[in-house]
C-alpha positions, 0 to 999 in steps of 0.5 A: 743522843745515840742509843745502842739497840740490841735485837735477837736474830734467830736462824733455823737449820734444817727446820729443827735446830735454832741458832740465835745471836744478838745484833747491836746497832746505832741510830744517829740523829738527823743532825749528823746525816750530812757528816755520814753521807761520804761514808755510805756503802763503804767498809769501815774499820771499827775500834771500840774503847771503854774508858771509865764511864765512856764508850769511844767508837772510832770508824775509819774507812778501809784502804781500797785495794787497787788491782795489780793489772787492769784488763787492758795491760793483762794481755801484754804480760800473759805467757801467750803474748810473750810467746807470740812476740818472741816469734816475731823478732 
């Protein structure tokens, strides 16, 4: 069984105004911990649907963005390195 829990977060701005908003969380039973381990510390995309008396929550890992160039190849394509290579030819 999983429960949806709500807590109220209160923030003060400049010691005067208070802003508050609800935060919802899910606590999973221990029997699901092994299934959750591969997804720890990952950004997950969340989709929530409600069909009649059922709540469907789908969590999928976001695709990781690969850097266009790594540091090793970055100097080969810089303007300075192109200028120096033209002088040598």
